[in-house]
DSSP file (Angstrom, degrees, kcal/mol; ACC not computed):
  #  RESIDUE AA STRUCTURE BP1 BP2  ACC     N-H-->O    O-->H-N    N-H-->O    O-->H-N    TCO  KAPPA ALPHA  PHI   PSI    X-CA   Y-CA   Z-CA
    1    1 A M     >        0   0    0      0, 0.0     4,-2.3     0, 0.0     5,-0.2   0.000 360.0 360.0 360.0 -35.5  137.6    7.7  152.0
    2    2 A N  H  >  +     0   0    0      1,-0.2     4,-2.4     2,-0.2     5,-0.1   0.872 360.0  52.2 -61.8 -36.5  139.8    5.0  150.4
    3    3 A S  H  > S+     0   0    0      2,-0.2     4,-2.4     1,-0.2    -1,-0.2   0.854 107.7  53.1 -67.5 -34.9  137.1    2.5  150.7
    4    4 A D  H  > S+     0   0    0      2,-0.2     4,-1.8     1,-0.2    -2,-0.2   0.932 109.5  47.9 -62.4 -48.7  134.7    5.0  148.9
    5    5 A F  H  X S+     0   0    0     -4,-2.3     4,-1.7     2,-0.2    -2,-0.2   0.888 108.8  54.3 -64.5 -35.9  137.1    5.3  146.1
    6    6 A S  H  X S+     0   0    0     -4,-2.4     4,-2.4     1,-0.2     3,-0.3   0.942 107.1  50.4 -53.9 -48.3  137.5    1.6  145.8
    7    7 A K  H  X S+     0   0    0     -4,-2.4     4,-2.1     1,-0.2    -1,-0.2   0.839 105.1  56.6 -63.1 -28.9  133.8    1.2  145.5
    8    8 A G  H  X S+     0   0    0     -4,-1.8     4,-2.9     2,-0.2    -1,-0.2   0.875 107.9  50.0 -66.8 -35.1  133.8    3.9  142.7
    9    9 A F  H  X S+     0   0    0     -4,-1.7     4,-2.5    -3,-0.3    -2,-0.2   0.936 112.1  47.5 -68.6 -44.2  136.4    1.7  140.7
   10   10 A W  H  X S+     0   0    0     -4,-2.4     4,-1.9     1,-0.2    -2,-0.2   0.877 113.2  47.5 -64.7 -33.2  134.2   -1.3  141.3
   11   11 A L  H  X S+     0   0    0     -4,-2.1     4,-2.9     2,-0.2    -2,-0.2   0.934 111.3  50.8 -69.5 -47.9  131.2    0.7  140.1
   12   12 A A  H  X S+     0   0    0     -4,-2.9     4,-2.1     1,-0.2    -2,-0.2   0.906 111.8  47.4 -54.3 -48.0  133.1    2.0  137.1
   13   13 A G  H  X S+     0   0    0     -4,-2.5     4,-3.0     1,-0.2     5,-0.3   0.862 111.5  50.2 -62.6 -39.9  134.0   -1.6  136.2
   14   14 A A  H  X>S+     0   0    0     -4,-1.9     4,-1.9     2,-0.2     5,-1.2   0.907 107.3  56.0 -63.7 -43.7  130.4   -2.8  136.7
   15   15 A Y  H  X5S+     0   0    0     -4,-2.9     4,-0.6     3,-0.2     5,-0.3   0.930 116.8  36.4 -51.4 -51.0  129.3    0.1  134.4
   16   16 A N  H  X5S+     0   0    0     -4,-2.1     4,-2.1     3,-0.2     5,-0.3   0.973 123.1  37.7 -67.5 -59.2  131.6   -1.1  131.7
   17   17 A V  H  X5S+     0   0    0     -4,-3.0     4,-1.8    32,-0.2    -3,-0.2   0.940 127.6  29.8 -60.4 -55.0  131.4   -4.7  131.9
   18   18 A F  H  X5S+     0   0    0     -4,-1.9     4,-2.0    -5,-0.3     5,-0.2   0.788 119.5  55.3 -81.4 -28.7  127.8   -5.4  132.8
   19   19 A G  H  X<S+     0   0    0     -5,-1.2     4,-2.6    -4,-0.6     5,-0.3   0.956 112.3  43.9 -67.3 -47.4  126.5   -2.3  130.9
   20   20 A M  H  X S+     0   0    0     -4,-2.1     4,-2.1    -5,-0.3     7,-0.4   0.934 113.9  50.9 -65.9 -43.4  128.3   -3.5  127.7
   21   21 A L  H  <>S+     0   0    0     -4,-1.8     5,-3.3    -5,-0.3    -1,-0.2   0.850 114.9  41.7 -67.5 -34.2  127.1   -7.1  128.2
   22   22 A V  H ><5S+     0   0    0     -4,-2.0     3,-0.8     3,-0.2    -2,-0.2   0.940 118.1  43.3 -69.8 -51.8  123.5   -6.0  128.7
   23   23 A F  H 3<5S+     0   0    0     -4,-2.6    -2,-0.2     1,-0.3    -3,-0.2   0.790 118.6  44.7 -70.6 -28.9  123.2   -3.5  126.0
   24   24 A S  T 3X>S-     0   0    0     -4,-2.1     5,-2.0    -5,-0.3     4,-1.4   0.384 109.9-123.3 -92.8   4.3  125.1   -5.6  123.5
   25   25 A K  T X45S-     0   0    0     -3,-0.8     3,-0.7     1,-0.2    -3,-0.2   0.956  80.8 -42.1  47.9  54.2  123.0   -8.7  124.6
   26   26 A F  T 34<S-     0   0    0     -5,-3.3    -1,-0.2     1,-0.2    -5,-0.1   0.927 115.4 -51.3  56.8  50.7  126.3  -10.5  125.4
   27   27 A L  T 345S+     0   0    0     -7,-0.4    -1,-0.2    -6,-0.1    -2,-0.2   0.577 121.9 101.0  72.4  11.0  128.0   -9.2  122.2
   28   28 A T  T <<5 +     0   0    0     -4,-1.4    -3,-0.2    -3,-0.7    -2,-0.1   0.369  44.3 107.1-106.9   4.6  125.2  -10.3  119.8
   29   29 A N    >>< -     0   0    0     -5,-2.0     4,-0.6     1,-0.2     3,-0.5  -0.732  45.1-173.8 -86.4 109.8  123.4   -7.0  119.3
   30   30 A P  H 3> S+     0   0    0      0, 0.0     4,-2.5     0, 0.0    -1,-0.2   0.650  72.9  76.0 -78.8  -8.1  124.2   -5.9  115.8
   31   31 A V  H 3> S+     0   0    0      2,-0.2     4,-2.4     1,-0.2     5,-0.2   0.897  88.6  56.5 -70.7 -37.2  122.5   -2.5  116.1
   32   32 A L  H <> S+     0   0    0     -3,-0.5     4,-2.3     1,-0.2     8,-0.3   0.946 112.7  41.6 -58.2 -49.1  125.3   -1.0  118.3
   33   33 A A  H  < S+     0   0    0     -4,-0.6    -1,-0.2     1,-0.2    -2,-0.2   0.948 114.8  52.3 -67.6 -45.3  127.9   -1.7  115.6
   34   34 A A  H  < S+     0   0    0     -4,-2.5    -1,-0.2     1,-0.2    -2,-0.2   0.848 113.7  42.3 -56.2 -36.3  125.5   -0.6  112.8
   35   35 A V  H  < S+     0   0    0     -4,-2.4    -1,-0.2     1,-0.2    -2,-0.2   0.865 136.8  10.8 -85.8 -32.6  124.8    2.7  114.4
   36   36 A D    >X  +     0   0    0     -4,-2.3     4,-3.1    -5,-0.2     3,-0.8  -0.542  64.0 166.7-142.0  74.6  128.5    3.5  115.5
   37   37 A P  T 34 S+     0   0    0      0, 0.0     4,-0.5     0, 0.0     7,-0.2   0.728  73.7  62.6 -63.2 -21.1  130.9    1.2  114.0
   38   38 A N  T 34 S+     0   0    0      2,-0.1     3,-0.1     1,-0.1    -5,-0.1   0.889 122.2  20.0 -70.9 -36.7  134.0    3.3  114.9
   39   39 A V  T <4 S+     0   0    0     -3,-0.8    -1,-0.1    -7,-0.1    -6,-0.1   0.794 128.8  40.9-104.6 -29.8  133.2    2.8  118.6
   40   40 A F  S  < S+     0   0    0     -4,-3.1    -2,-0.1    -8,-0.3    -4,-0.1  -0.157  70.9 133.6-119.9  41.7  131.0   -0.1  119.0
   41   41 A S  S  > S-     0   0    0     -4,-0.5     4,-2.6    -8,-0.1     5,-0.2  -0.339  79.1 -92.4 -68.1 169.2  132.3   -2.8  116.6
   42   42 A W  H  > S+     0   0    0      1,-0.2     4,-2.3     2,-0.2     3,-0.3   0.956 133.0  47.9 -49.0 -53.7  132.6   -6.3  118.2
   43   43 A L  H  > S+     0   0    0      1,-0.2     4,-2.5     2,-0.2    -1,-0.2   0.868 110.4  50.9 -60.0 -36.5  136.3   -5.3  119.0
   44   44 A G  H  > S+     0   0    0      1,-0.2     4,-1.9     2,-0.2    -1,-0.2   0.880 109.2  50.9 -62.8 -39.1  135.2   -2.0  120.5
   45   45 A Q  H  X S+     0   0    0     -4,-2.6     4,-1.6    -3,-0.3    -2,-0.2   0.899 110.2  49.6 -71.7 -37.2  132.7   -3.7  122.6
   46   46 A V  H  X S+     0   0    0     -4,-2.3     4,-2.6     1,-0.2    -2,-0.2   0.898 107.9  54.8 -60.9 -43.2  135.3   -6.1  123.9
   47   47 A A  H  X S+     0   0    0     -4,-2.5     4,-2.7     1,-0.2    -2,-0.2   0.880 103.4  54.2 -59.7 -38.3  137.6   -3.3  124.7
   48   48 A I  H  X S+     0   0    0     -4,-1.9     4,-1.8     2,-0.2    -1,-0.2   0.903 108.6  49.1 -58.3 -42.8  135.1   -1.6  126.8
   49   49 A I  H  X S+     0   0    0     -4,-1.6     4,-2.2     2,-0.2    -2,-0.2   0.928 109.0  53.5 -56.3 -48.7  134.7   -4.7  128.8
   50   50 A L  H  X S+     0   0    0     -4,-2.6     4,-2.5     1,-0.2    -2,-0.2   0.927 106.1  52.9 -59.9 -44.2  138.5   -4.9  129.1
   51   51 A W  H  X S+     0   0    0     -4,-2.7     4,-2.3     1,-0.2    -1,-0.2   0.932 107.1  51.9 -52.3 -47.0  138.6   -1.4  130.5
   52   52 A G  H  X S+     0   0    0     -4,-1.8     4,-2.1     1,-0.2    -1,-0.2   0.904 109.4  49.4 -54.7 -45.8  136.0   -2.4  133.1
   53   53 A L  H  X S+     0   0    0     -4,-2.2     4,-2.4     1,-0.2    -1,-0.2   0.864 108.3  54.2 -65.1 -36.3  138.3   -5.3  134.1
   54   54 A A  H  X S+     0   0    0     -4,-2.5     4,-1.1     2,-0.2    -2,-0.2   0.913 106.7  51.6 -63.9 -42.6  141.2   -2.9  134.3
   55   55 A Y  H >< S+     0   0    0     -4,-2.3     3,-1.0     1,-0.2     4,-0.3   0.961 110.1  48.9 -54.2 -55.7  139.2   -0.6  136.7
   56   56 A W  H >< S+     0   0    0     -4,-2.1     3,-2.0     1,-0.2     4,-0.4   0.909 103.1  62.8 -53.7 -48.1  138.5   -3.6  138.9
   57   57 A S  H 3< S+     0   0    0     -4,-2.4    -1,-0.2     1,-0.3    -2,-0.2   0.760 112.4  34.9 -51.7 -31.5  142.2   -4.6  138.9
   58   58 A V  T XX S+     0   0    0     -4,-1.1     4,-1.4    -3,-1.0     3,-0.9   0.221  81.8 112.0-110.6  11.8  143.3   -1.5  140.6
   59   59 A A  T <4 S+     0   0    0     -3,-2.0   -50,-0.2    -4,-0.3    -1,-0.1   0.884  91.7  32.4 -56.1 -38.4  140.2   -0.9  143.0
   60   60 A K  T 34 S+     0   0    0     -4,-0.4    -1,-0.3    -3,-0.2    -2,-0.1   0.542 128.3  37.4 -98.1  -3.8  142.3   -1.6  146.0
   61   61 A S  T X4 S+     0   0    0     -3,-0.9     3,-2.5     1,-0.1     4,-0.5   0.263  72.1 118.4-129.8  12.6  145.6   -0.3  144.8
   62   62 A Y  G >< S+     0   0    0     -4,-1.4     3,-1.2     1,-0.3     7,-0.2   0.771  70.2  67.2 -55.1 -26.7  144.6    2.8  142.8
   63   63 A R  G 3  S+     0   0    0      1,-0.3    -1,-0.3    -5,-0.1    -2,-0.1   0.739  98.3  50.7 -66.9 -19.5  146.6    5.0  145.2
   64   64 A H  G <  S+     0   0    0     -3,-2.5    -1,-0.3     1,-0.2    -2,-0.2   0.553 113.4  45.7 -96.1  -7.9  149.9    3.4  144.0
   65   65 A V    <>  +     0   0    0     -3,-1.2     4,-1.3    -4,-0.5    -1,-0.2  -0.561  60.3 150.1-131.1  67.1  149.1    4.0  140.2
   66   66 A P  H  > S+     0   0    0      0, 0.0     4,-1.6     0, 0.0    -1,-0.1   0.819  74.2  57.9 -73.1 -25.3  147.8    7.6  140.0
   67   67 A L  H  > S+     0   0    0      1,-0.2     4,-2.1     2,-0.2     5,-0.1   0.916 105.7  50.1 -64.1 -42.1  149.2    8.0  136.4
   68   68 A L  H  > S+     0   0    0      1,-0.2     4,-2.0     2,-0.2    -1,-0.2   0.868 107.1  55.2 -66.4 -30.3  147.1    5.0  135.4
   69   69 A V  H  X S+     0   0    0     -4,-1.3     4,-2.4     2,-0.2    -1,-0.2   0.833 104.0  52.6 -67.0 -35.4  144.1    6.6  136.9
   70   70 A I  H  X S+     0   0    0     -4,-1.6     4,-2.3     2,-0.2    -1,-0.2   0.879 106.5  54.7 -62.1 -39.1  144.7    9.7  134.9
   71   71 A V  H  X S+     0   0    0     -4,-2.1     4,-2.5     2,-0.2    -2,-0.2   0.909 106.8  50.2 -52.4 -49.5  144.7    7.4  131.9
   72   72 A F  H  X S+     0   0    0     -4,-2.0     4,-2.3     1,-0.2     5,-0.2   0.928 109.2  50.7 -62.6 -44.2  141.4    6.1  132.9
   73   73 A A  H  X S+     0   0    0     -4,-2.4     4,-2.3     1,-0.2    -1,-0.2   0.929 111.6  49.3 -56.1 -42.1  140.0    9.7  133.3
   74   74 A I  H  X S+     0   0    0     -4,-2.3     4,-2.3     2,-0.2    -2,-0.2   0.894 109.1  51.1 -65.7 -40.4  141.3   10.5  129.8
   75   75 A E  H  X S+     0   0    0     -4,-2.5     4,-2.1     1,-0.2    -1,-0.2   0.903 111.2  48.2 -64.9 -44.3  139.7    7.4  128.3
   76   76 A K  H  X S+     0   0    0     -4,-2.3     4,-2.3     2,-0.2    -2,-0.2   0.866 110.9  52.2 -70.1 -36.7  136.3    8.3  130.0
   77   77 A L  H  X S+     0   0    0     -4,-2.3     4,-2.7    -5,-0.2     5,-0.3   0.920 108.8  49.5 -59.7 -45.5  136.6   12.0  128.6
   78   78 A V  H  X S+     0   0    0     -4,-2.3     4,-2.3     2,-0.2    -2,-0.2   0.918 111.6  48.3 -66.8 -39.5  137.3   10.7  125.1
   79   79 A Y  H  X S+     0   0    0     -4,-2.1     4,-2.4     2,-0.2    -2,-0.2   0.942 113.9  48.6 -62.9 -47.0  134.2    8.4  125.3
   80   80 A S  H  X S+     0   0    0     -4,-2.3     4,-2.0     1,-0.2    -2,-0.2   0.874 112.6  45.2 -54.8 -44.9  132.2   11.3  126.6
   81   81 A L  H  X S+     0   0    0     -4,-2.7     4,-2.5     2,-0.2    -1,-0.2   0.860 112.1  53.8 -63.3 -43.4  133.3   13.7  123.9
   82   82 A T  H  X S+     0   0    0     -4,-2.3     4,-2.1    -5,-0.3    -2,-0.2   0.897 110.3  46.8 -62.3 -42.2  132.7   11.0  121.3
   83   83 A W  H  X S+     0   0    0     -4,-2.4     4,-3.0    -5,-0.2    -2,-0.2   0.936 110.9  52.2 -65.7 -48.3  129.2   10.5  122.6
   84   84 A L  H  X S+     0   0    0     -4,-2.0     4,-2.1     1,-0.2    -2,-0.2   0.879 109.9  47.6 -59.5 -42.2  128.6   14.2  122.6
   85   85 A A  H  X S+     0   0    0     -4,-2.5     4,-2.4     2,-0.2    -1,-0.2   0.883 112.3  50.1 -63.5 -40.5  129.7   14.6  119.0
   86   86 A W  H  X S+     0   0    0     -4,-2.1     4,-3.8    -5,-0.2     5,-0.4   0.911 109.6  52.2 -67.3 -39.3  127.5   11.6  118.0
   87   87 A L  H  X S+     0   0    0     -4,-3.0     4,-2.4     3,-0.2     5,-0.3   0.934 111.4  45.4 -56.0 -50.5  124.6   13.2  119.8
   88   88 A L  H  < S+     0   0    0     -4,-2.1    -1,-0.2     1,-0.2    -2,-0.2   0.872 122.2  37.5 -65.2 -40.0  125.0   16.5  118.0
   89   89 A A  H  < S+     0   0    0     -4,-2.4    -2,-0.2    -5,-0.2    -1,-0.2   0.898 139.4   6.5 -78.9 -40.3  125.5   14.8  114.6
   90   90 A K  H >< S+     0   0    0     -4,-3.8     3,-2.2    -5,-0.2    -3,-0.2   0.293  85.9 113.7-128.9  12.8  123.1   11.9  114.9
   91   91 A G  G >< S+     0   0    0     -4,-2.4     3,-1.3    -5,-0.4    -3,-0.1   0.735  74.5  66.2 -63.4 -21.4  121.0   12.3  118.0
   92   92 A S  G 3  S+     0   0    0     -5,-0.3    -1,-0.3     1,-0.2     4,-0.3   0.542  90.5  64.6 -79.6   2.7  117.9   12.8  116.0
   93   93 A T  G <> S+     0   0    0     -3,-2.2     4,-2.4     1,-0.2    -1,-0.2   0.463  73.8  94.2 -95.0  -2.8  118.1    9.3  114.7
   94   94 A I  H <> S+     0   0    0     -3,-1.3     4,-2.4     1,-0.2    -1,-0.2   0.854  81.3  54.1 -63.6 -32.8  117.5    7.8  118.2
   95   95 A P  H  > S+     0   0    0      0, 0.0     4,-1.7     0, 0.0    -1,-0.2   0.937 110.4  46.9 -60.8 -42.6  113.7    7.5  117.5
   96   96 A A  H  > S+     0   0    0     -4,-0.3     4,-0.8     1,-0.2    -2,-0.2   0.885 112.7  48.6 -65.0 -37.5  114.4    5.5  114.5
   97   97 A I  H >X S+     0   0    0     -4,-2.4     4,-3.9     1,-0.2     3,-0.6   0.899 107.3  56.1 -62.1 -42.2  116.9    3.4  116.4
   98   98 A A  H 3< S+     0   0    0     -4,-2.4    -2,-0.2     1,-0.3    -1,-0.2   0.841 101.8  58.8 -61.3 -37.0  114.2    3.0  119.2
   99   99 A A  H 3< S+     0   0    0     -4,-1.7    -1,-0.3     2,-0.2    -2,-0.2   0.816 117.3  31.9 -67.0 -28.6  111.8    1.5  116.4
  100  100 A E  H << S+     0   0    0     -4,-0.8    -2,-0.2    -3,-0.6    -1,-0.2   0.848 142.2   2.2 -96.3 -37.2  114.3   -1.2  115.7
  101  101 A S    >X  -     0   0    0     -4,-3.9     4,-2.4    -5,-0.1     3,-0.9  -0.644  52.8-172.9-155.2  90.8  115.8   -1.7  119.1
  102  102 A P  H 3> S+     0   0    0      0, 0.0     4,-2.3     0, 0.0     5,-0.2   0.838  91.8  56.7 -54.6 -33.7  114.7    0.2  122.2
  103  103 A L  H 3> S+     0   0    0      2,-0.2     4,-1.4     1,-0.2    -5,-0.1   0.880 109.3  47.1 -63.9 -38.6  117.5   -1.2  124.3
  104  104 A S  H <> S+     0   0    0     -3,-0.9     4,-2.4     2,-0.2    -1,-0.2   0.867 109.7  51.5 -63.7 -46.3  120.0    0.3  121.7
  105  105 A A  H  X S+     0   0    0     -4,-2.4     4,-1.6    -8,-0.2    -2,-0.2   0.890 109.4  51.8 -68.4 -36.1  118.3    3.7  121.6
  106  106 A M  H  X S+     0   0    0     -4,-2.3     4,-1.2    -5,-0.2    -1,-0.2   0.878 108.2  52.7 -60.5 -38.4  118.5    3.9  125.4
  107  107 A F  H  X S+     0   0    0     -4,-1.4     4,-2.6     1,-0.2     3,-0.5   0.940 111.4  43.0 -59.7 -51.3  122.1    3.1  125.2
  108  108 A F  H  < S+     0   0    0     -4,-2.4     4,-0.3     1,-0.3    -1,-0.2   0.778 108.9  58.7 -73.1 -24.1  123.0    5.8  122.8
  109  109 A A  H  < S+     0   0    0     -4,-1.6    -1,-0.3    -5,-0.2    -2,-0.2   0.822 125.7  13.2 -76.5 -28.8  120.8    8.4  124.5
  110  110 A V  H >X S+     0   0    0     -4,-1.2     3,-1.2    -3,-0.5     4,-1.2   0.651  90.2  98.3-122.4 -12.1  122.7    8.0  127.9
  111  111 A Y  H 3X S+     0   0    0     -4,-2.6     4,-1.4     1,-0.3    -3,-0.1   0.819  86.5  52.3 -59.1 -37.9  126.0    6.1  127.7
  112  112 A G  H 3> S+     0   0    0     -4,-0.3     4,-2.8     1,-0.2    -1,-0.3   0.781  99.6  62.3 -69.7 -28.6  128.2    9.2  127.5
  113  113 A A  H <> S+     0   0    0     -3,-1.2     4,-2.3     2,-0.2    -1,-0.2   0.951 106.4  45.5 -64.9 -46.9  126.7   10.8  130.6
  114  114 A G  H  X S+     0   0    0     -4,-1.2     4,-1.8     1,-0.2    -1,-0.2   0.848 110.9  52.8 -62.7 -32.9  127.9    7.9  132.8
  115  115 A D  H  X S+     0   0    0     -4,-1.4     4,-2.4     2,-0.2    -1,-0.2   0.886 108.2  51.0 -70.2 -35.7  131.3    8.0  131.1
  116  116 A F  H  X S+     0   0    0     -4,-2.8     4,-2.4     2,-0.2    -2,-0.2   0.927 108.7  52.3 -67.4 -36.9  131.5   11.8  132.0
  117  117 A A  H  X S+     0   0    0     -4,-2.3     4,-1.5     1,-0.2    -1,-0.2   0.877 111.7  45.8 -58.9 -38.0  130.6   11.0  135.6
  118  118 A F  H  X S+     0   0    0     -4,-1.8     4,-3.2     2,-0.2     5,-0.3   0.828 107.4  57.6 -78.2 -30.2  133.4    8.4  135.8
  119  119 A F  H  X S+     0   0    0     -4,-2.4     4,-2.4     1,-0.2    -2,-0.2   0.944 109.6  44.9 -58.0 -44.7  135.8   10.8  134.1
  120  120 A L  H  X S+     0   0    0     -4,-2.4     4,-1.8     2,-0.2    -2,-0.2   0.879 113.3  51.1 -67.3 -37.2  135.1   13.2  137.0
  121  121 A F  H  X S+     0   0    0     -4,-1.5     4,-3.1     2,-0.2     5,-0.2   0.971 113.3  44.1 -60.5 -57.2  135.5   10.3  139.5
  122  122 A F  H  X S+     0   0    0     -4,-3.2     4,-2.8     1,-0.2     5,-0.3   0.910 111.2  54.7 -60.5 -39.6  138.9    9.2  138.0
  123  123 A A  H  X S+     0   0    0     -4,-2.4     4,-2.0    -5,-0.3    -1,-0.2   0.903 111.6  44.6 -59.0 -39.8  140.1   12.7  137.8
  124  124 A W  H  X S+     0   0    0     -4,-1.8     4,-3.0     2,-0.2     5,-0.2   0.903 112.4  50.6 -68.2 -44.7  139.4   13.2  141.5
  125  125 A A  H  X S+     0   0    0     -4,-3.1     4,-2.2     2,-0.2    -2,-0.2   0.890 111.5  47.9 -61.2 -41.3  140.8    9.9  142.5
  126  126 A A  H  X S+     0   0    0     -4,-2.8     4,-2.7    -5,-0.2     5,-0.2   0.930 113.8  47.0 -66.7 -45.1  144.0   10.7  140.6
  127  127 A W  H  X S+     0   0    0     -4,-2.0     4,-2.4    -5,-0.3    -2,-0.2   0.925 113.8  47.1 -62.8 -46.7  144.3   14.2  142.1
  128  128 A V  H  X S+     0   0    0     -4,-3.0     4,-2.4     2,-0.2     5,-0.2   0.925 114.2  48.7 -60.7 -45.5  143.6   13.0  145.7
  129  129 A S  H  X S+     0   0    0     -4,-2.2     4,-2.0    -5,-0.2    -2,-0.2   0.897 115.1  44.7 -65.0 -43.4  146.2   10.1  145.2
  130  130 A T  H  X S+     0   0    0     -4,-2.7     4,-2.2     2,-0.2    -1,-0.2   0.885 111.8  51.4 -66.9 -42.0  148.8   12.6  143.8
  131  131 A V  H  X S+     0   0    0     -4,-2.4     4,-1.5    -5,-0.2    -2,-0.2   0.923 111.2  47.7 -63.0 -46.6  148.2   15.1  146.4
  132  132 A R  H  X S+     0   0    0     -4,-2.4     4,-0.6     1,-0.2    -2,-0.2   0.890 110.9  51.9 -60.8 -42.6  148.6   12.6  149.2
  133  133 A K  H >< S+     0   0    0     -4,-2.0     3,-0.9     1,-0.2    -2,-0.2   0.924 111.3  46.0 -61.9 -44.4  151.8   11.2  147.6
  134  134 A S  H 3< S+     0   0    0     -4,-2.2    -1,-0.2     1,-0.2    -2,-0.2   0.727 107.8  57.5 -78.7 -17.5  153.4   14.6  147.4
  135  135 A S  H 3<        0   0    0     -4,-1.5    -1,-0.2     1,-0.2    -2,-0.2   0.520 360.0 360.0 -83.5  -8.0  152.5   15.6  150.9
  136  136 A K    <<        0   0    0     -3,-0.9    -1,-0.2    -4,-0.6    -2,-0.2   0.408 360.0 360.0 -92.4 360.0  154.2   12.7  152.4
């Protein structure tokens, strides 16, 4: 099970790092920041990549830092809720975004679903790590 959890941290890191690099066209896609500057400014995009690197940094030692894993879960929940709020307020603009940048439209249509999946993963990893620590 530990190996499976480690793989989940690697996958979460790849989701952030490679996902952001692909959809931002290596931080050169102006559409992401134009559509949601609060979350996807250049600095926001870099921060997302840094979160991914943080996930990778604890992939083999997550059991020793369950409180940090809880922070990861909260971070993913915040991004999920932010995405959901954006979809409710501006989701109808996705076709217009697609006319300008299909890649960006795809990103805005789905990114929060992945964040929610990783929220569940991190919450589970933190819970399992905490339960195991308290049972020893």
